[in-house]
Backbone as CSV, one residue per row, in Angstrom:
resi,resn,N_x,N_y,N_z,CA_x,CA_y,CA_z,C_x,C_y,C_z
1,MET,112.968,125.191,91.279,113.126,124.401,92.523,111.743,124.226,93.034
2,PHE,111.427,122.874,93.630,110.690,122.842,94.612,110.275,123.558,95.869
3,SER,109.003,123.960,95.859,108.994,124.141,97.545,108.963,123.138,98.396
4,GLN,109.172,123.215,99.768,108.910,122.082,100.623,108.032,121.309,100.472
5,GLN,106.729,121.950,100.400,105.443,121.567,100.228,105.280,120.700,98.989
6,ASN,105.656,121.376,97.653,105.266,120.994,96.559,106.208,119.834,96.140
7,PHE,107.367,119.501,96.900,108.315,118.341,97.100,107.981,117.057,97.887
8,ARG,107.304,117.231,99.148,106.628,116.329,99.726,105.546,115.761,98.626
9,ARG,104.872,116.698,98.311,103.405,116.129,97.469,103.889,115.375,96.105
10,PHE,105.136,115.658,95.409,105.965,115.103,94.658,106.179,114.189,94.951
11,ALA,107.053,113.779,95.732,107.420,112.461,96.214,106.357,111.660,96.460
12,GLY,105.398,112.081,97.302,104.431,111.256,97.577,103.592,110.467,96.315
13,GLU,103.369,111.440,95.535,103.031,110.856,94.438,104.024,109.882,93.438
14,ARG,105.263,110.148,93.497,106.060,109.072,92.774,105.841,107.315,93.671
15,GLN,105.784,107.796,94.961,105.890,106.693,96.078,104.876,106.008,95.583
16,LYS,103.677,106.462,95.419,102.182,105.542,94.914,102.612,104.826,93.477
17,GLN,102.859,105.601,92.941,102.925,104.958,91.626,103.785,103.797,91.739
18,THR,104.898,104.226,91.967,106.039,102.963,92.031,105.673,101.841,92.720
19,CYS,104.798,102.325,93.938,103.965,100.941,94.917,103.190,100.358,93.599
20,GLN,102.230,101.058,92.886,101.431,100.203,91.758,102.390,99.635,91.120
21,GLU,103.280,100.324,90.573,104.359,99.665,89.386,104.514,98.256,89.969
22,ASN,105.128,98.147,91.319,105.770,97.058,91.807,104.548,95.984,91.982
23,MET,103.467,96.401,92.593,102.173,95.356,92.751,102.136,94.784,91.286
24,ARG,101.925,95.611,90.303,101.390,95.111,88.951,102.931,94.230,88.262
25,LEU,104.098,94.590,88.506,104.943,93.650,88.522,105.021,92.288,88.971
26,MET,104.684,92.169,90.369,104.592,91.054,90.940,103.524,90.080,90.880
27,GLN,102.168,90.947,90.466,101.202,90.104,90.049,101.670,89.318,88.421
28,LYS,102.436,90.162,87.643,102.913,89.773,86.394,103.818,88.491,86.378
29,TYR,104.885,88.831,87.093,105.924,87.692,87.656,105.144,86.207,88.266
30,ALA,103.956,86.460,89.201,103.214,85.478,90.064,102.502,84.804,88.700
31,GLY,102.142,85.401,87.819,101.291,84.861,86.908,102.174,83.950,86.211
32,LEU,103.577,84.171,85.876,104.299,83.579,84.768,104.848,82.370,85.793
33,LYS,104.938,82.475,86.918,105.166,81.193,87.592,104.565,79.732,87.473
């Protein structure tokens, strides 16, 4: 199991990654239109 602090850090990293992925996908789809 995660400790509370490690879990928060892990969740933050995941959120940053998904945010960057979303931006990349948005730019990709914007380029297609």
